[in-house]
C-alpha positions as CSV (number, residue, x, y, z in Angstrom):
1,V,26.3,-1.9,-0.5
2,C,23.0,-0.2,0.3
3,F,21.0,-3.4,-0.4
4,D,23.5,-5.4,1.8
5,H,22.6,-3.2,4.8
6,V,18.8,-3.7,4.0
7,V,19.4,-7.5,3.9
8,T,21.2,-7.5,7.2
9,T,18.4,-5.4,8.9
10,L,15.8,-7.7,7.5
11,F,17.6,-10.8,8.7
12,H,17.7,-9.4,12.2
13,T,14.0,-8.1,12.2
14,C,12.9,-11.6,11.4
15,Y,14.1,-12.6,14.9
16,H,12.0,-9.8,16.5
17,K,9.5,-10.7,19.0
18,A,6.5,-8.9,17.6
19,W,4.8,-10.7,14.8
20,Y,4.0,-7.6,12.7
21,V,7.7,-6.8,12.6
22,K,8.4,-10.4,11.2
23,A,5.5,-10.0,8.8
24,G,7.0,-6.8,7.4
25,S,10.4,-8.5,7.0
26,V,9.0,-11.4,5.3
27,S,7.2,-9.2,2.8
28,A,10.3,-7.2,2.2
29,I,12.4,-10.3,1.6
30,S,9.8,-11.6,-0.7
31,I,9.9,-8.5,-2.7
32,L,13.7,-8.6,-2.9
33,V,13.7,-12.2,-4.0
34,S,11.2,-11.5,-6.8
35,K,12.8,-8.4,-8.1
36,M,16.5,-8.7,-7.6
37,P,18.8,-10.7,-10.1
38,A,19.0,-14.4,-9.4
39,L,22.7,-14.3,-8.7
40,W,22.2,-11.6,-6.1
41,V,19.5,-13.8,-4.3
42,Q,21.7,-16.9,-4.6
43,Q,24.6,-15.0,-3.0
44,R,22.3,-14.2,0.1
45,A,20.3,-17.4,0.1
46,G,21.7,-18.5,3.4
47,L,20.8,-15.4,5.3
48,F,17.3,-15.3,3.7
49,L,16.6,-19.0,4.4
50,S,17.8,-18.9,7.9
51,A,15.6,-15.9,8.6
52,L,12.6,-17.3,6.9
53,L,12.9,-20.7,8.6
54,Y,13.0,-19.1,11.9
55,V,9.9,-17.1,11.1
56,L,8.2,-20.4,10.2
57,K,9.3,-22.0,13.4
58,D,8.4,-19.2,15.7
59,M,5.2,-17.8,14.2
60,L,1.9,-19.5,14.9
61,P,-0.4,-19.7,11.8
62,A,-3.2,-18.5,13.9
63,V,-1.5,-15.3,14.4
64,S,-0.7,-14.5,10.8
65,L,-1.4,-17.3,8.3
66,S,-0.6,-15.0,5.4
67,T,2.9,-14.4,6.7
68,V,3.5,-18.0,7.1
69,E,2.3,-18.7,3.6
70,E,4.5,-15.8,2.3
71,A,7.6,-17.1,4.1
72,S,6.9,-20.6,2.7
73,N,6.5,-19.3,-0.9
74,T,9.7,-17.2,-0.6
75,I,11.6,-20.2,0.6
76,K,10.3,-22.2,-2.3
77,A,11.5,-19.4,-4.7
78,I,14.9,-19.3,-3.3
79,V,15.4,-23.0,-3.4
80,N,14.2,-23.1,-7.0
81,S,16.6,-20.4,-7.8
82,L,19.4,-22.3,-6.3
83,G,18.2,-25.4,-8.3
84,E,18.4,-23.4,-11.5
85,L,22.0,-22.3,-10.7
86,H,23.0,-25.9,-10.0
87,T,21.3,-27.0,-13.3
88,K,23.0,-24.2,-15.3
89,E,26.4,-25.1,-13.8
90,A,25.8,-28.8,-14.5
91,N,24.9,-28.1,-18.1
92,M,28.1,-25.9,-18.5
93,V,30.3,-28.8,-17.2
94,V,28.6,-31.3,-19.5
95,R,28.9,-28.9,-22.5
96,D,32.7,-28.2,-21.7
97,E,33.3,-32.0,-21.4
98,C,31.6,-32.7,-24.7
99,L,33.7,-29.9,-26.4
100,Q,36.8,-31.1,-24.9
101,Q,36.0,-34.7,-26.1
102,E,35.3,-33.4,-29.5
103,R,38.6,-31.4,-29.6
104,D,40.6,-34.6,-28.4
105,R,38.9,-36.6,-31.1
106,E,39.8,-34.1,-33.8
107,E,43.4,-34.1,-32.5
108,R,43.6,-37.8,-32.6
109,M,42.3,-37.7,-36.3
110,R,44.8,-35.2,-37.3
111,E,47.7,-37.3,-35.8
112,R,46.5,-40.3,-37.6
113,E,46.5,-38.5,-40.9
114,K,50.2,-37.5,-40.4
């Protein structure tokens, strides 16, 4: 619950006018993305991506190139995390289908033996 409040606050501060507030928010989001469990990040990916994309759109690289780079790298990390989730789910579906096919085949073999 505490981290959800932090995430909400960081989301809102990414829309702040001052560049240094946005820079702090991007750094904090980057730390959360790198330190928190992947599932936690994936559940909040929409908020993070929305806020970070706004920072990229709104900030001029001349003002803070490091913030723009950090936001870009954090977006990549979140998208990669989502890709890993999709890959794991796809692998689980394929594995379950293979197991079910094997069970069906064994059942047909037993029925033939009767």
